[in-house]
C-alpha positions in Angstrom: 0.0 0.0 -0.2 1.7 3.7 -1.2 1.1 6.7 0.4 -1.4 7.5 -2.4 -3.8 4.5 -1.4 -3.6 6.0 2.3 -5.0 9.2 3.2 -4.3 8.5 6.7 -0.5 7.6 6.1 1.0 11.4 5.7 -1.5 12.2 9.0 0.4 9.9 11.0 3.8 11.7 11.1 2.0 15.3 10.9 0.1 14.5 14.0 3.6 13.6 16.4 5.1 17.1 15.7 1.9 18.9 16.4 1.1 17.1 19.3 4.7 18.3 21.0 3.7 22.1 19.8 1.5 22.0 21.7 2.6 20.2 25.1 5.9 22.9 24.1 3.3 25.8 24.2 2.2 24.4 27.6 5.3 24.4 29.0 6.0 27.9 28.3 2.5 28.9 29.7 3.8 27.8 32.5 7.0 29.3 32.1 5.5 32.8 31.3 3.7 32.9 34.4 6.9 31.4 36.8 8.5 34.6 35.1 5.4 37.0 36.2 6.0 36.1 39.4 9.4 36.2 39.4 10.1 39.2 38.0 7.4 41.1 40.4 9.6 39.1 43.5 12.8 40.9 41.7 11.4 44.1 41.7 10.2 44.3 45.1 13.4 42.9 46.4 15.2 46.4 44.1 13.1 48.5 45.7 13.6 47.6 49.5 17.0 47.9 49.0 17.0 51.1 47.3 14.5 52.2 49.9 17.2 50.7 52.6 14.3 48.6 54.2 15.6 46.2 56.5 12.6 44.1 55.6 14.7 42.0 52.9 17.0 40.9 55.9 14.2 39.7 58.4 12.9 37.8 55.6 16.0 36.4 54.2 19.0 35.0 56.2 21.5 36.7 53.3 19.6 39.7 51.1 22.3 40.0 48.4 22.0 36.0 47.8 18.9 35.9 47.8 18.7 39.1 45.2 21.2 37.9 43.1 19.1 33.9 43.0 16.1 36.1 42.0 18.3 37.4 39.2 19.0 34.1 38.3 16.0 33.1 38.1 14.7 35.6 35.4 18.0 35.3 33.1 16.9 31.3 33.3 13.5 31.5 32.3 14.1 34.1 29.6 16.6 31.7 28.3 13.8 28.8 28.9 11.4 30.5 27.2 13.6 31.4 24.3 14.4 27.7 23.8 10.6 27.1 24.3 10.1 29.4 21.0 12.9 27.7 19.0 11.1 24.3 20.0 8.1 25.6 19.2 9.0 26.9 15.5 10.8 24.0 14.6 8.2 21.2 15.6 5.3 24.1 13.5 7.8 23.7 10.9 8.2 20.3 10.5 4.5 19.3 10.8 3.7 22.1 8.3 6.6 20.2 6.3 5.1 16.9 6.5 1.9 18.0 5.4 3.0 20.2 3.0 6.3 17.4 1.9 3.3 14.6 1.6 0.7 16.3 -0.9 4.4 17.2 -2.8 5.2 13.5 -3.2 1.7 12.3 -4.0 1.9 14.2 -6.9 5.7 12.9 -7.7 7.1 16.7 -7.4 9.4 16.1 -5.3 11.0 12.5 -3.8 10.4 10.8 -0.2 13.7 10.9 1.2 14.8 14.4 1.0 11.1 15.3 2.3 12.0 12.7 4.8 15.8 13.8 5.4 14.4 17.7 6.1 11.3 16.4 8.9 13.7 14.3 10.8 16.8 17.6 11.0 13.8 20.2 11.7 11.9 18.1 14.4 15.5 16.6 15.9 16.5 20.2 16.5 13.1 21.0 17.9 13.7 18.2 20.5 16.8 19.2 21.0 15.5 22.3 21.8 13.1 21.3 24.2 15.4 19.2 26.1 17.7 21.8 27.1 14.2 24.5 27.5 13.6 21.4 30.2 17.3 21.4 31.4 17.1 25.0 32.1 13.7 25.1 33.7 15.1 22.4 36.1 18.5 25.0 37.0 15.4 28.0 37.3 13.5 25.3 39.8 16.8 24.9 41.6 17.4 29.2 42.1 13.8 28.8 43.8 14.5 26.2 45.5 17.6 27.9 47.1 15.6 30.4 47.8 13.5 29.2 50.3 16.4 27.8 51.9 17.6 31.4 52.2 13.8 32.3 53.2 13.7 32.5 57.2 10.3 31.5 58.3 11.8 27.9 56.8 14.4 28.0 58.6 12.3 28.2 61.6 10.8 24.8 63.8 7.3 25.1 61.7 9.4 25.3 58.5 11.6 22.4 59.7 8.9 20.0 60.4 6.8 21.1 57.5 10.3 20.1 55.3 10.2 16.9 57.5 6.9 15.7 56.3 6.8 16.8 52.8 10.7 15.4 51.6 11.1 13.2 54.8 14.2 15.1 55.4 16.0 18.0 56.4 17.6 19.1 52.7 15.1 20.3 50.2 
């Protein structure tokens, strides 16, 4: 059975990149919300430092490290969002190339091998960008956990007790 005999065959290799495009967009929505919260926190930190307010010192064991971690989180989030944008574009391109390529292959305007090769390259590049975004967002999460460790309210007995129940150890 050839591609011409089975009109659903092209859909089987177009669906994968389309689903990955949607998955990246959902990840991007979550990262965008976290970015908005992180940028608000960073602005508040900067305002407290500019006003020489002691509130930051009363909340964090090391305010300078907390501000540095907040800045690092924002940079990592922006990098992660950029990587997700690239992954979305590449997966969308793979989907469009698959659809257009199957049409041109069926009309015998293009051979199937180059169309498949281009799809594999663009899909593979999209997957690499998705992996890089995932690693970047894990690093951003580590910055958030480091900020929680600096938070004085979590350092007391209530914070340690919550931490023990949730994670089963004294490490966050």
